[in-house]
C-alpha positions as a printed Julia matrix, in Angstrom:
97×3 Matrix{Float64}:
 237.91   68.34  17.08
 240.93   69.13  19.21
 241.01   71.95  21.73
 243.5    73.84  19.55
 241.22   73.49  16.51
 238.21   74.69  18.5
 240.2    77.68  19.72
 241.31   78.61  16.21
 237.79   78.19  14.83
 236.32   80.33  17.6
 238.96   82.99  17.11
 238.34   83.03  13.35
 234.58   83.41  13.79
 235.02   86.28  16.26
 237.49   88.08  14.01
 235.2    87.75  10.98
 232.2    89.04  12.94
 234.13   91.96  14.44
 235.67   92.91  11.08
 232.19   92.93   9.57
 231.09   95.3   12.32
 234.16   97.47  11.78
 233.48   97.72   8.05
 229.86   98.71   8.63
 231.04  101.33  11.14
 233.55  102.73   8.63
 230.9   102.93   5.9
 228.48  104.71   8.23
 231.16  107.14   9.35
 232.08  107.96   5.75
 228.44  108.68   4.92
 228.11  110.92   7.97
 231.24  112.85   7.06
 230.05  113.28   3.46
 226.76  114.7    4.72
 228.62  117.09   7.01
 228.52  119.9    4.46
 224.73  119.92   4.63
 224.31  119.62   8.41
 226.27  121.36  11.14
 225.15  118.99  13.92
 227.22  116.07  12.69
 230.04  116.38  15.23
 228.58  114.39  18.13
 227.07  111.55  16.07
 230.3   111.27  14.08
 232.37  111.21  17.27
 230.11  108.52  18.74
 230.44  106.41  15.62
 234.22  106.91  15.53
 234.51  105.78  19.15
 232.28  102.8   18.4
 234.62  101.91  15.54
 237.59  102.22  17.88
 235.85   99.85  20.32
 235.27   97.26  17.59
 238.88   97.51  16.42
 240.03   97.06  20.01
 237.94   93.88  20.2
 239.68   92.61  17.05
 243.13   93.37  18.46
 242.35   91.76  21.82
 240.93   88.68  20.07
 244.11   88.35  18.01
 246.34   88.79  21.06
 244.34   86.41  23.25
 246.49   83.68  24.72
 245.68   80.01  24.37
 243.4    78.53  27.03
 245.19   76.8   29.9
 242.45   74.26  30.55
 239.34   73.09  28.78
 235.92   73.07  30.41
 233.76   70.03  29.77
 230.25   70.12  28.39
 228.36   72.46  26.12
 227.31   75.07  28.7
 230.71   76.83  29.02
 231.0    77.07  25.24
 227.5    78.5   24.83
 228.12   81.02  27.6
 231.39   82.08  25.98
 229.79   82.51  22.56
 226.84   84.43  24.0
 229.16   86.7   25.97
 231.31   87.35  22.95
 228.52   88.27  20.6
 226.6    90.29  23.19
 229.39   92.85  22.73
 228.18   93.24  19.15
 224.7    94.14  20.41
 226.28   97.05  22.26
 227.81   98.32  19.02
 224.56   97.86  17.08
 222.69   99.85  19.7
 225.01  102.79  19.05
 224.38  102.76  15.29
């Protein structure tokens, strides 16, 4: 696979994963706002979830705007480190849920 194809595939996988996270954040936020009539302490958890959603959407935007790589590292280790670093951001969002 060419470097351009690998870049497009990696970008597509990241966008799909981050959009999935964004959709789950939106669903959770909607449920919290619907339950707001029954509980008055919804403001801080809702604000935290809204900011988490904003963070995920920012990751999507930055992934879409990412420029093409200037050089390609050889071997599997740089690719594994990049994938692990990318998806470790999702762990941060899941911890806030």
